[in-house]
N, C-alpha and C positions, 0 to 999 in steps of 0.2 A: 612570502611564504613557504617554508620544506620542508624537507620529511625528519621524524624525528626518529632514531631509533631507541627503544623500548624493550627488554625483558620482558617486561611486567606483561601477565595477557590482558585484553581487553576486558571489563568485566560486562559490554552491556554485545551476544555477538550475533541476536537474530533481534529480528526485526518486531515493535511492540504495538498491540492494537489499541487503538483507540476505547473501548469499552472496558481498557484498567480501569478506570474511574470507578465502575461501579462492584469492583473482585472485593474483596476482605481475606479469602482464600486462596494459596495458588490451586491451580487447575489441574487435574491427573485425567488420563486421557479415560481410564473406566470402559464401562456400561458403551458403547454407540448403540442411541435407537434412535429406531425407524419408527414406520408410519402406525405397525403393531394393526395394522387391519389384517379380515383377509384375501385372497389372491382374490374374492368373485364384490368384495367389497365397492360401494363405489366412490369410495375417496381415492380406490387404484385406476378410476377412469379419468381424473383429476387431470385436466394440458399442465404438462411441468411445464417448468420456466426456469431456465440456467438461469446467475448471476454470481455477484462476489459480495453484493450487501445491502442490505434490506432496511426495514423498519415495521414491524408485523402490527397487526390492527393494533394488539393489543398493549403495545410499545417497546414491544422488545423486540432488541437491534441483534441482525444476524453477521456476521463477518469470517467472511469464509479463512478456514486456513487450514496447513497441509495438517495429515492424517500423521497421531504422534508414532505410529508404532505402522506408520508406511508413506514416504515421502512423493514415493506416485499418484497420490490418493490424497484427497480433498475431502474436508470435513463445513458445517458451518457448529460457530461458537455462538449462543443463542443469550444471549443474558438478561434479565429481567431483576429488578427491584435486588440486585448484590448478589445474583446467583445466577449458577452458570451454568451449560451440559453444552456438550457434543452429539451432534446430530449430524447422521446423512441427506432428514430431507424434511423437510413441516408445509406445513397446510398455513395457504394462509388466502385469501380475499376468494375462496373460490381455484382453488389453485394449486400445484404443488411445487415448491421452491428449493432447485436440487444446486447443487455446486457448482463451480462452469468444471471438467475435466481438466485433470493435468495433462490429458496427450489434445485440450484444442490449439488450433494455430495459433501460436504466440502466447499463450498461458505460459507454459510450461518454462518460456523466457521470467516468468516475474517470480519473486521474492515470494513466500508467502511464511506468515510467522507457523512455526512449530508446537509452541505450548503458551501458555497467560500464566500471569506473576501479577500480582499487586503494585502500585508504584508510589503508593502510602501520598504521594499530593503527588500536585500538578509543579510544586515547587523543586520539590524532589529530586524528581523526575528530569525538568530543566535544566540543574546542577550534574544530575549526574552522564546527562547528555552532554553537557560540556564538560565535563572532565575525558568521558570515554573520546573528544572531540580532540581535546589539544594533548590526550597522550598520545597517538598516533599523530598526527600533523602538527609546522609550529604555528600556532595566530594568537594574535591576540584575544585577548578574554572577550573585547565587544563582540569581534569576530564569533568566537566560538558559541557565545549567549546566541547570536543573531542564528548560526545553525542552527543551535537546537532551538530556534522557537519556531525554523522552516519546518524541522524534520513534523512537531509537533502537529501544526500546521496544516500538513497531510491528512490527519485524520481527523479535522474538523474544515477542507474544502467546501463540501457541499455546504456549510450552512451559512458561509459569508458571499455576502453579496460581491465581491470583487476577487479575482486570481491573482494569484502572487507567483511569482517568475524570481529564479536569481540563477544570476551568471555568477561563474567564479572564473576569472582572469588573472596571468601572470606569466612571466617570461616562466623558457622551455625548461623544463626538469624542477621544475619549480612546487612540484605536489599534487599540480592541478589535477588528474587521472589518481593521486593517489585520495584528494577530496572526495572525488565525486566514487570510489572505492566505498567508502567510509560511509557514507552517505546511503548509498545501496543499501546499506545494513538494516539501518536502521528507518526508513523511508517508510510509508504506506506503500503496499505492490510494488515496491519499485520497481521498474524494466532499466535496466545497466545497457545502454546498446555506443557501437562507437561511430556507427550512420546506420539511418534509417531515413527512408523513403516519405515523403506527405502523405502518400495511400497510407502504404504502415502505419505510420502517427495516428492516422484518421479512423485505423480504423481498427486500432491498437487501441484506442480511446468511445472509441464507440461499443464495442466489446467487451469491455472493461474498467476502471478508473485507475492503474497507473500511473506511478508517480515516474515521467521520462524522464531517466536520465542520461543526461549525450553528452556522450565526450568528446575532444577534436570536433569543434564544428565554428567555420566561419562562418556567418549568418551574411556575409558583404564576397563572399567565393562566386556566386553565380547566382543567376537572373530566379533560377527552381527554389533555394534557401529563403532569397527573399524572399516568394511567397509561401513557403515554410513559413517563416515567417509571422508573414499578413494569417495566418491560417490560426498562431498560438492568439498572438494578440485578439486572434476577433471571438477566444472563449475566453477575456477576460470575467465577461458580463451574465451571466445567469442566462439573462433572456435575451444576448442575440443566439444564432442559428448556422453552426458553420453546413450547408445543405450539399449530398453528392449523388448527381445517379447516377447507376451502376447498370 
C-alpha cells in the first residue's frame, strides 16, 4: 500500500450520517427548533439526558451533528418519513433529550457531520466511497470495497449481532496512517488517536459511540495492550458486558 499523489480534490470530505437513506433533498440549517414552551411550562421541568443517537417513541431517528453555523455547538438531526429538521432538543418518553456538548471531555476530538445530503442509493454510496479511497491511497479495488463496507457498517453497527474490527497492517511508510486519517473523515463519529489507555477507551465508548481509529499500536507489546485487546473482544456480542467499578 503506497500513498498516491493526486492534485484532484476528494469528493467526500465530511462524515455521512446513516439517516441519509431517508432524505430526498439537501438540508440547510434554517431555523433551529427548540421546545417552544413558556418558561414555567411543565415541559421545561423534564429531566435532561445527553445523547448522541436515539430512536424516539414515534419512530423518528435522532443523530447528533455539528451546528452548520457554529462548529463549537451541537444539534440534533431528526429524521422521520423522509423529512428531516435540526433541533436543539427533543422530548421523548418523559425526558428532554439534548445533544452532547462539544466541550464534553473526549467529545471535542470526535468528528461530527456538519451537514446532511441525500446519497441516492447504497450502491452509489459504496462506489463513491471506494472511488474516494482509491484517489488517496493505492489499494486494490477489492480492498477499497471492503473499506467502503466497513465505513457503512459503522452507521448500523448497533443493529447487527456481531461487532466488526478492521486491522490495517503493512510495512513502515506504506501509507497506513494516511489510510486511517482517511477513514477518520468518513466513518461514523470517528475518534482518531495514536495512543489511548484502556480506561480512556472504556470511558469514551460508555459516554458516546465513537468509531475508534487507533494508529501505531502493537497489541503484543505489553501485557496492558493484551488486556486492552481482550476488552475490545469482549464487546463482540451485544449480550456481553464489560463492567467497571469507579
